[in-house]
C-alpha positions as CSV (number, residue, x, y, z in Angstrom):
1,M,31.1,-6.9,29.4
2,K,27.3,-7.1,29.3
3,K,25.7,-4.7,26.9
4,S,23.1,-2.4,28.3
5,K,19.6,-2.2,26.8
6,N,20.5,1.3,25.6
7,N,23.5,0.0,23.8
8,K,21.4,-2.7,22.1
9,H,18.9,0.0,21.0
10,S,21.6,2.2,19.6
11,V,23.1,-0.7,17.7
12,L,19.6,-1.6,16.3
13,N,18.9,2.0,15.3
14,S,22.2,2.3,13.5
15,K,21.4,-0.8,11.5
16,I,18.0,0.6,10.6
17,A,19.7,3.8,9.5
18,T,21.6,1.8,6.9
19,I,18.4,0.7,5.1
20,N,18.2,2.6,1.9
21,D,16.9,0.0,-0.6
22,L,15.3,-3.4,-0.9
23,R,18.4,-5.4,-0.4
24,S,19.4,-3.6,2.8
25,A,15.9,-4.1,4.1
26,I,16.1,-7.8,3.4
27,N,19.5,-8.0,5.1
28,F,18.0,-6.4,8.2
29,I,15.4,-9.2,8.7
30,Q,16.9,-12.2,6.9
31,N,18.1,-14.0,10.0
32,D,14.6,-14.0,11.5
33,P,12.7,-17.0,10.1
34,N,9.4,-15.4,11.4
35,Q,10.0,-12.5,9.1
36,Y,11.9,-13.9,6.0
37,I,12.5,-17.2,4.3
38,E,13.8,-18.2,0.9
39,T,13.7,-21.2,-1.3
40,N,15.9,-22.6,-4.1
41,H,13.2,-24.9,-5.4
42,L,12.3,-24.1,-9.0
43,I,8.9,-22.4,-9.3
44,D,6.7,-21.3,-12.2
45,P,5.8,-17.6,-12.1
46,K,2.4,-18.6,-13.6
47,E,0.1,-19.3,-10.7
48,E,2.6,-21.1,-8.5
49,I,4.2,-18.2,-6.7
50,T,0.8,-16.8,-5.5
51,G,-0.5,-20.4,-5.0
52,V,2.3,-21.1,-2.6
53,Y,2.5,-17.8,-0.8
54,R,-1.3,-17.8,-0.2
55,H,-0.5,-20.5,2.5
56,I,2.7,-18.9,3.8
57,G,1.8,-15.3,4.5
58,A,-0.8,-13.7,2.3
59,A,-3.6,-13.1,4.9
60,G,-5.8,-10.1,4.4
61,T,-8.9,-10.7,2.4
62,V,-7.5,-13.8,0.7
63,K,-9.9,-16.8,0.7
64,R,-9.1,-19.1,3.7
65,P,-6.9,-21.0,4.5
66,T,-4.3,-18.2,4.7
67,K,-2.3,-16.5,7.5
68,I,0.2,-13.7,8.2
69,G,3.7,-15.0,7.8
70,P,7.2,-14.3,6.6
71,A,8.2,-12.6,3.4
72,M,9.4,-15.2,0.9
73,M,12.2,-15.0,-1.8
74,F,12.0,-17.4,-4.7
75,N,15.6,-17.8,-6.0
76,K,14.9,-20.0,-9.1
77,I,12.2,-18.9,-11.5
78,K,11.3,-21.1,-14.4
79,G,12.3,-19.4,-17.6
80,F,14.2,-16.6,-15.9
81,P,17.7,-17.8,-14.7
82,N,18.9,-14.3,-13.8
83,A,16.0,-13.1,-11.7
84,R,14.5,-13.6,-8.3
85,V,11.0,-12.9,-7.0
86,L,10.2,-11.5,-3.5
87,I,6.7,-11.4,-2.1
88,G,5.2,-10.3,1.2
89,L,7.9,-8.0,2.5
90,M,5.3,-5.6,3.8
91,G,2.8,-8.3,4.7
92,S,2.8,-7.8,8.4
93,R,2.7,-4.7,10.6
94,E,5.3,-6.2,12.9
95,R,7.8,-6.6,10.0
96,I,7.2,-3.0,8.8
97,G,7.7,-1.8,12.3
98,K,11.0,-3.6,12.6
99,I,12.2,-2.2,9.2
100,L,11.2,1.3,10.2
101,G,12.3,1.0,13.8
102,V,8.9,1.8,15.4
103,P,6.3,-0.2,17.4
104,S,3.7,-1.7,15.0
105,I,0.8,-0.2,16.9
106,K,2.3,3.3,16.3
107,L,2.9,3.1,12.6
108,G,0.1,5.4,11.6
109,I,1.2,8.1,14.0
110,Y,4.9,7.6,13.0
111,M,3.9,8.2,9.3
112,A,1.8,11.2,10.3
113,N,5.0,12.7,11.8
114,A,6.9,11.9,8.7
115,R,4.3,13.9,6.7
116,K,4.9,16.9,8.9
117,N,8.7,16.5,8.7
118,I,9.4,15.8,5.0
119,K,12.8,15.4,3.4
120,P,12.7,16.3,-0.3
121,P,14.4,13.8,-2.7
122,I,17.7,14.5,-4.4
123,T,19.0,13.6,-7.9
124,I,22.3,11.8,-8.3
125,K,24.6,11.2,-11.3
126,N,23.7,8.3,-13.6
127,N,27.1,6.6,-13.0
128,K,26.2,6.3,-9.3
129,A,22.7,4.8,-9.8
130,I,22.7,1.1,-9.2
131,C,19.3,0.8,-10.9
132,Q,21.2,1.2,-14.2
133,E,23.8,-1.5,-13.8
134,V,22.2,-3.5,-16.7
135,I,20.4,-1.7,-19.6
136,Y,17.9,-3.1,-22.1
137,D,17.2,-0.8,-25.0
138,A,13.7,-1.3,-26.6
139,K,15.2,-0.5,-30.0
140,E,17.2,-3.7,-29.9
141,K,15.9,-6.4,-32.2
142,N,15.3,-9.1,-29.5
143,F,13.9,-6.8,-26.9
144,D,10.9,-8.3,-25.1
145,L,9.9,-7.2,-21.6
146,R,8.0,-10.4,-21.0
147,K,11.3,-12.3,-21.4
148,I,13.4,-9.9,-19.4
149,L,11.1,-9.8,-16.3
150,P,9.4,-12.7,-14.7
151,T,5.8,-12.8,-16.1
152,I,3.8,-13.4,-13.0
153,I,0.2,-14.6,-13.4
154,S,-1.7,-15.0,-10.2
155,T,-4.7,-17.1,-11.3
156,K,-6.0,-18.9,-14.4
157,D,-8.5,-16.1,-14.9
158,D,-5.9,-13.3,-15.1
159,S,-5.9,-11.3,-18.3
160,G,-2.1,-11.7,-18.6
161,P,1.1,-11.2,-16.6
162,Y,0.9,-8.3,-14.2
163,L,3.4,-6.0,-12.4
164,C,1.7,-5.6,-9.1
165,L,4.3,-3.5,-7.2
166,G,5.3,-1.1,-10.0
167,L,5.6,2.4,-8.5
168,A,4.7,4.8,-11.3
169,L,6.6,8.1,-11.2
170,S,5.5,11.0,-13.5
171,S,5.1,14.7,-13.6
172,D,3.3,17.5,-15.2
173,H,5.0,17.8,-18.6
174,Q,4.8,21.6,-18.4
175,N,6.0,21.8,-14.7
176,H,8.2,19.0,-13.7
177,K,8.2,20.2,-10.1
178,K,4.7,18.8,-9.9
179,M,5.5,15.1,-9.5
180,D,3.6,12.1,-8.2
181,V,4.4,8.5,-7.3
182,S,1.7,5.8,-7.0
183,I,1.0,2.2,-7.6
184,H,-1.3,1.1,-10.4
185,R,-2.4,-2.1,-12.2
186,L,0.0,-2.8,-15.0
187,C,-0.5,-5.7,-17.5
188,M,2.1,-6.8,-20.0
189,Q,0.4,-6.6,-23.4
190,S,3.2,-7.1,-25.9
191,K,7.0,-7.1,-26.1
192,D,7.1,-3.3,-25.4
193,E,3.6,-2.3,-24.2
194,L,1.9,-2.2,-20.8
195,S,-1.7,-1.2,-20.1
196,I,-2.2,0.9,-17.0
197,F,-5.4,1.1,-14.9
198,F,-6.1,4.4,-13.0
199,A,-8.8,4.4,-10.3
200,P,-10.8,7.7,-10.5
201,G,-9.0,10.8,-9.2
202,R,-5.4,9.6,-9.4
203,H,-2.9,12.4,-9.9
204,I,-0.8,10.7,-12.6
205,D,-4.0,10.2,-14.6
206,S,-4.6,14.0,-14.3
207,F,-1.1,14.5,-15.7
208,R,-1.9,12.0,-18.5
209,K,-5.2,13.8,-19.4
210,K,-3.6,17.2,-19.5
211,A,-0.8,15.9,-21.8
212,E,-3.3,14.0,-24.0
213,F,-5.4,17.2,-24.4
214,M,-2.3,18.8,-25.9
215,K,-1.7,15.6,-28.0
216,K,1.5,14.9,-26.0
217,A,2.9,11.7,-24.6
218,L,3.5,11.5,-20.8
219,N,6.9,10.3,-19.7
220,I,6.7,7.8,-16.9
221,S,9.0,5.4,-15.0
222,I,7.9,2.2,-13.4
223,N,10.1,1.5,-10.3
224,I,10.1,-2.0,-8.8
225,G,11.9,-3.4,-5.8
226,L,12.3,-0.5,-3.3
227,D,12.9,0.4,0.2
228,P,9.5,-0.2,2.0
229,A,9.5,3.4,3.1
230,I,9.1,4.5,-0.5
231,Y,6.2,2.2,-1.1
232,L,4.5,3.2,2.1
233,G,5.0,6.9,1.5
234,S,3.4,6.5,-1.9
235,G,0.2,5.4,-0.3
236,F,-0.9,8.9,0.8
237,E,-3.6,10.6,-1.2
238,A,-5.3,14.0,-1.4
239,P,-6.0,16.1,0.6
240,T,-3.1,14.9,2.8
241,T,-0.9,15.1,-0.3
242,P,-2.4,17.7,-2.7
243,F,-2.1,17.6,-6.5
244,G,1.5,17.8,-7.6
245,F,3.0,16.9,-4.1
246,N,5.8,14.3,-4.5
247,E,5.2,11.5,-1.9
248,L,9.0,10.8,-2.0
249,N,9.1,13.7,0.4
250,I,7.3,11.6,3.0
251,A,9.6,8.5,2.3
252,G,12.5,10.8,3.1
253,G,10.7,11.9,6.3
254,L,10.3,8.2,7.3
255,R,14.1,7.6,6.8
256,N,15.1,11.1,7.9
257,K,17.3,11.3,4.8
258,P,16.5,12.2,1.2
259,I,15.5,9.5,-1.3
260,E,17.8,9.4,-4.3
261,M,16.5,9.8,-7.8
262,V,18.3,9.6,-11.2
263,N,17.6,10.8,-14.7
264,C,16.2,8.1,-16.9
265,I,18.4,7.1,-19.9
266,S,15.7,7.1,-22.7
267,I,13.1,9.7,-21.6
268,K,13.0,13.0,-19.8
269,Q,11.9,11.7,-16.4
270,K,13.2,10.6,-13.1
271,A,13.5,7.1,-11.6
272,I,14.3,5.8,-8.1
273,A,18.1,5.4,-8.1
274,R,18.3,2.4,-5.9
275,A,15.4,0.4,-7.5
276,E,15.9,-3.2,-8.5
277,I,14.1,-2.6,-11.8
278,V,13.1,0.5,-13.8
279,I,10.8,0.5,-16.8
280,E,11.1,3.7,-18.8
281,G,8.3,4.6,-21.2
282,E,5.6,7.0,-22.3
283,I,1.8,6.9,-22.1
284,I,0.7,7.4,-25.7
285,P,-2.1,9.9,-26.2
286,N,-5.5,8.9,-27.5
287,I,-4.6,5.2,-27.7
288,R,-6.7,2.6,-25.7
289,I,-6.5,-1.2,-25.6
290,P,-8.7,-3.8,-23.8
291,E,-7.0,-5.1,-20.7
292,N,-7.9,-8.7,-21.8
293,K,-6.4,-8.2,-25.3
294,N,-4.4,-11.4,-25.2
295,K,-6.7,-13.6,-23.2
296,K,-10.4,-13.6,-23.8
297,T,-11.3,-13.6,-20.2
298,N,-13.6,-11.0,-18.6
299,K,-11.4,-10.9,-15.5
300,A,-8.3,-8.8,-14.8
301,M,-6.4,-9.9,-11.7
302,P,-7.1,-10.5,-7.9
303,E,-8.0,-7.2,-6.3
304,F,-7.6,-5.9,-2.7
305,L,-11.1,-6.8,-1.6
306,G,-10.7,-10.5,-2.3
307,Y,-12.5,-10.7,-5.7
308,T,-11.0,-10.9,-9.2
309,G,-11.5,-7.5,-10.9
310,N,-13.2,-7.2,-14.2
311,A,-11.0,-6.5,-17.3
312,H,-11.3,-3.0,-18.4
313,P,-12.4,-2.5,-22.1
314,A,-10.2,0.5,-22.8
315,L,-7.0,1.4,-21.0
316,P,-4.1,3.8,-21.7
317,V,-0.9,2.3,-23.1
318,I,2.6,2.7,-21.9
319,K,5.1,2.3,-24.8
320,V,8.3,1.0,-23.2
321,K,11.5,2.7,-24.3
322,A,14.1,0.9,-22.0
323,I,14.5,-1.3,-19.0
324,T,17.3,-0.8,-16.5
325,T,18.1,-3.2,-13.6
326,R,20.6,-4.1,-10.9
327,K,22.6,-7.2,-11.5
328,N,20.6,-10.3,-10.6
329,P,17.5,-8.2,-10.0
330,I,14.7,-8.9,-7.5
331,L,11.2,-8.5,-8.9
332,Q,9.1,-7.6,-6.0
333,T,5.4,-8.5,-6.2
334,I,2.2,-8.8,-4.1
335,I,-0.9,-10.9,-3.8
336,G,-3.7,-8.4,-4.6
337,P,-6.0,-9.2,-1.7
338,G,-3.3,-9.8,0.9
339,E,-2.2,-8.2,4.1
340,E,0.6,-6.5,2.2
341,H,-1.9,-4.4,0.3
342,V,-3.7,-3.6,3.6
343,N,-0.5,-2.2,5.1
344,L,0.6,-0.3,1.9
345,V,-2.6,1.7,1.7
346,G,-4.0,1.3,5.3
347,I,-1.1,2.8,7.3
348,P,-0.9,6.0,5.2
349,T,-4.7,6.2,5.6
350,E,-4.3,6.0,9.4
351,A,-1.7,8.7,9.3
352,S,-3.9,11.0,7.1
353,I,-6.9,10.6,9.3
354,Y,-4.9,11.1,12.5
355,L,-3.3,14.3,11.1
356,R,-6.7,15.8,10.2
357,C,-8.3,14.8,13.5
358,E,-5.5,16.3,15.5
359,D,-6.0,19.6,13.5
360,A,-9.7,19.6,14.0
361,I,-10.1,18.1,17.5
362,P,-6.7,18.0,19.3
363,G,-6.2,15.2,21.9
364,L,-9.4,13.3,21.3
365,V,-8.2,10.5,18.9
366,E,-5.8,8.0,20.5
367,N,-5.1,5.8,17.5
368,I,-6.5,4.6,14.2
369,Y,-6.5,1.2,12.4
370,A,-7.4,0.7,8.8
371,H,-8.8,-2.8,9.2
372,S,-7.7,-5.7,7.2
373,A,-11.3,-6.7,6.4
374,G,-11.7,-3.5,4.3
375,G,-8.4,-4.1,2.5
376,G,-7.0,-1.1,4.3
377,K,-9.4,1.2,2.5
378,L,-13.1,0.6,3.4
379,L,-13.1,0.0,7.1
380,V,-11.5,2.1,9.8
381,I,-11.5,1.8,13.6
382,I,-11.0,5.0,15.5
383,Q,-10.1,4.9,19.2
384,V,-11.0,7.9,21.2
385,R,-10.5,9.1,24.8
386,K,-13.5,11.2,25.9
387,R,-12.7,14.0,28.3
388,N,-16.2,15.4,28.9
389,T,-19.8,15.1,27.7
390,H,-19.0,17.5,24.8
391,D,-16.8,14.7,23.4
392,D,-19.8,12.4,22.9
393,G,-20.6,14.5,19.8
394,M,-16.9,15.2,19.0
395,A,-16.2,11.5,18.7
396,R,-18.8,11.3,15.9
397,Q,-17.3,14.5,14.4
398,A,-14.0,12.7,14.3
399,A,-15.6,10.1,12.1
400,L,-17.0,12.7,9.8
401,V,-13.5,14.2,9.6
402,A,-12.2,10.8,8.6
403,L,-14.8,10.4,5.9
404,S,-13.8,13.8,4.5
405,T,-10.1,12.9,4.6
406,Y,-10.3,9.6,2.7
407,R,-13.1,9.4,0.2
408,E,-12.9,5.7,-0.4
409,L,-13.7,4.9,3.2
410,K,-17.0,3.2,3.7
411,N,-17.5,2.2,7.4
412,I,-16.1,3.6,10.6
413,I,-16.3,2.0,14.1
414,L,-15.7,4.3,17.1
415,I,-14.4,2.7,20.2
416,D,-13.1,3.8,23.7
417,E,-9.5,3.8,24.9
418,D,-10.0,0.6,26.9
419,V,-10.7,-1.4,23.7
420,D,-7.9,-2.8,21.6
421,L,-8.5,-1.5,18.1
422,F,-6.1,-4.2,16.6
423,D,-8.1,-7.1,18.2
424,T,-11.2,-7.7,16.2
425,N,-12.8,-9.8,19.0
426,D,-12.4,-6.8,21.3
427,V,-13.9,-4.4,18.8
428,L,-16.9,-6.7,18.3
429,W,-17.2,-7.0,22.1
430,A,-17.6,-3.2,22.2
431,M,-20.2,-3.4,19.5
432,Q,-22.2,-5.9,21.5
433,T,-22.1,-4.1,24.8
434,R,-21.7,-0.4,23.9
435,Y,-23.8,0.0,20.8
436,V,-27.6,0.1,20.1
437,S,-28.2,0.1,16.3
438,D,-31.0,2.6,16.0
439,I,-29.4,5.3,18.1
440,D,-25.7,4.6,17.5
441,S,-25.7,4.3,13.7
442,I,-25.2,7.2,11.4
443,F,-26.0,6.7,7.7
444,I,-24.7,8.9,4.9
445,P,-26.3,7.8,1.6
446,G,-25.2,8.6,-2.0
447,V,-21.5,9.3,-1.4
448,T,-18.6,8.4,-3.6
449,G,-16.7,5.3,-2.4
450,H,-14.6,2.8,-4.4
451,V,-15.3,1.3,-7.8
452,L,-13.8,-2.0,-7.0
453,D,-16.3,-2.8,-4.2
454,P,-18.8,-5.1,-5.9
455,S,-21.6,-3.9,-3.7
456,Q,-21.1,-0.3,-5.0
457,N,-23.0,-0.6,-8.3
458,N,-26.6,-0.1,-9.4
459,L,-27.1,-3.9,-9.8
460,Y,-26.7,-4.3,-6.1
461,D,-28.4,-1.0,-5.1
462,N,-30.5,0.6,-7.8
463,R,-30.8,3.9,-5.9
464,Y,-27.4,4.9,-7.3
465,H,-26.4,5.1,-10.9
466,G,-23.0,3.8,-12.0
467,K,-20.2,2.4,-9.9
468,G,-18.5,3.6,-6.8
469,I,-21.4,5.2,-5.0
470,T,-22.6,3.9,-1.6
471,T,-24.1,4.6,1.8
472,K,-21.4,5.2,4.4
473,T,-22.0,4.2,8.0
474,I,-20.6,5.3,11.4
475,F,-21.0,2.7,14.2
476,D,-20.6,4.6,17.5
477,C,-19.5,1.8,19.9
478,T,-18.4,4.2,22.6
479,V,-19.9,4.7,26.1
480,P,-21.6,8.1,26.7
481,Y,-19.3,10.1,28.9
482,N,-21.7,10.4,31.9
483,L,-22.1,6.5,31.9
484,K,-18.4,5.6,31.9
485,K,-18.5,4.5,35.5
486,D,-21.1,1.9,34.7
487,F,-18.9,0.4,31.9
488,I,-15.6,-0.3,33.7
489,R,-14.1,-3.6,32.6
490,T,-13.2,-6.2,35.2
491,E,-9.7,-5.6,36.6
492,F,-7.4,-8.5,37.5
493,K,-4.3,-8.5,39.6
494,K,-1.2,-7.3,37.7
495,I,1.3,-10.1,37.9
496,N,4.2,-11.5,35.8
497,P,3.3,-15.1,34.9
498,N,6.7,-16.1,33.7
499,K,7.8,-18.1,36.8
500,W,4.7,-20.3,36.4
501,L,5.6,-21.0,32.8
502,K,9.1,-22.3,33.5
503,K,9.6,-26.0,33.2
């Protein structure tokens, strides 16, 4: 009996519903070579993994040649016979859409709904937590995190091996209900130490500063190898997720079921129960080390805008207390400037802006895209559907709402509903035919942006002191409402071309 389309969809949805960790996500896509490939060829984690994947599927702001492609699993890692490395799982919107069960063009709106319909995490018993199948105690004589976990170095200029998809989980040490999860730059500095880089305004850094003021260490878990919903949920920032809000609530909303946490074995902190790898430790108060402590380079690692970041001279230190893993664990990683970073931060950005615009100007904004060229942070395309002449000003108001929602945003392009916001050629077409620079540009000087944008420093623009201050711009590439009849795109006959394509 032939299955109906509805039956196919229900089977697909039931399979999506079973995704609750990294391995089940991989199982869901592993038979599609456009989405997932693996290799048994031995590879060196120093420079080779990123060097290979740059050609396979990195895309984003990576120096060309590169492209969007499948996720890739490396099964044989030089020097680490019991570990595997996965890269690129969230490196395409199409793949994320498949794993979440939603069209890729609607991902931002889907995440906005998850923010409105949260599912708080739950804590399970330790004997049920698969992240603790294997335990490494830092008190053991031969403990060395650099020998337990694949030490991935992206380029010859890196300060050392980095953990690039380590989801930090911590809480206010006086009020553990105030919890945060976020991704930060983590460099392996010794057998039991990591340095951690916080961009300005990060909530875990606020927890750290408060604890440090009281001369207390801050307990923290670093969770690696997770259900993509958890990584994506962690990408939200204030004001969409205010201080102390646990983004695991949103991951639960994405899956429509709670995310499982577990108590750490060596510190008073939680971890993601179905993680592949958990590093347990504490951020030591009043101790700082240079990021390039072990390699006298001035560089850190490749960052999201396509440049290698500068090594920081003084970073907080995580003292590792234990590592727990699944059997034969998968270390999940990322190329800093790749499309995976774009999606991790960009889709939550889209959701945040959409939520605020719907609150402020209901019905005007059709969709939002945090563009790859800005690493998912600096450039946003906002698609609007004007309903009257009043919306000429409201479209620009939506751009101002976006800037107030996401402070690291630098440029906004406004387009009409007949322009494909995911097609850069179409967006640039709108800019050429619906934009006049001296009347359709809005400049907002002297505003906080992002410290990793190399143009946002006083050597580039001496009007501003220090890093991370810039001029923000709104490019209004929409047609004035009363002229819309003069800007109608050529219509062609609607026809299915398939019969002409058959051999």
